[in-house]
N, C-alpha and C positions, 0 to 999 in steps of 0.2 A: 503493500500498499505505499504511494506518495503522499507525502506528508508535506503542508503548506501552512507557512506563519502569512496572514493578512493582516497587514494593517492599515485601519480605517482613517479616511481623512474628513471624519464626520461625526456624528453621533451613530448614525447606522448607514447599511446599506441595504437596499432590497436584494431580496433572495434569488433573483433571477440576474438582474445587474453583478452579482458577485459571481456567479457561474460563468456569466461572458466574459466578465474583466479578467478570472482566470485561466480563462481559455477551455474549459472545461465542458464549455458548450460553443460551437461554434457561431451563434447568433443568439439574439434577444429571444425568439420563438421556439428557438431548439430548447432553450434554457427554461420556457415557460411549459414547454411539452415534457420533460425531463421531471419537472417536479409534479405537473399533472397526472403523469402517469405511475409515482409514488416511489421513483428511483433516488429521491433525496431525503436524508435525514437531518435533522437538526436536533442536538443535543439527545442523539440516540433513537429519536422518535420522526415517524414519518411525517414530514412536512408537505401540505396538499395546497398551502397559500404562496401563490405566484410569486407576491409582490411583499413577502413576511418580512419585516424589520430584522436584520440580523447586526447583534450588537457585541461590544466589546465581551470577551472572553465564551464566546459562543462557538460550538464546533461543527462544521457542516461536513458530511460524509456524502461522496457520490461515486459512482464509477472508479473504484479504487483508489479515490483522492479522498483525504482527510485535511480540512483547513480548520485552523485556530484561528480566529478572528483578535487580533490585539487591539489594543486602545491607541488611539490618534496619539501622537506626540503633542503633548501640551506648549501652546502659543501659536501653532499653525494650522489646527483642525480646518478653521472657518475659513480662512484664505484658501485652501487648497479641496475644500470640499466642492465649490463650483466648477473647477477644471477637471474634476476627477468624476463628475455627473452624479455625485453624492451629496445627499439630502440631510440637515441637521434641523433638527427642532428645538 
């Protein structure tokens, strides 16, 4: 299993956007299909919400890949979130 650490650039990232950003899914549509088919787990549970908010310390597993989501470095989370297509609340 491939282990990846993903550093947030905001408070959260949508599940489908995370899968696309990591290259696990070739497109946003493919990412949504993977989630809809029940092939994605968040913190060990099947996740069917395509745009589920993934936050720091959550673990996403799909297709032989395990992603640990890390908190954004302090100070530049808001500045970088717009450029990365991530949303902060």
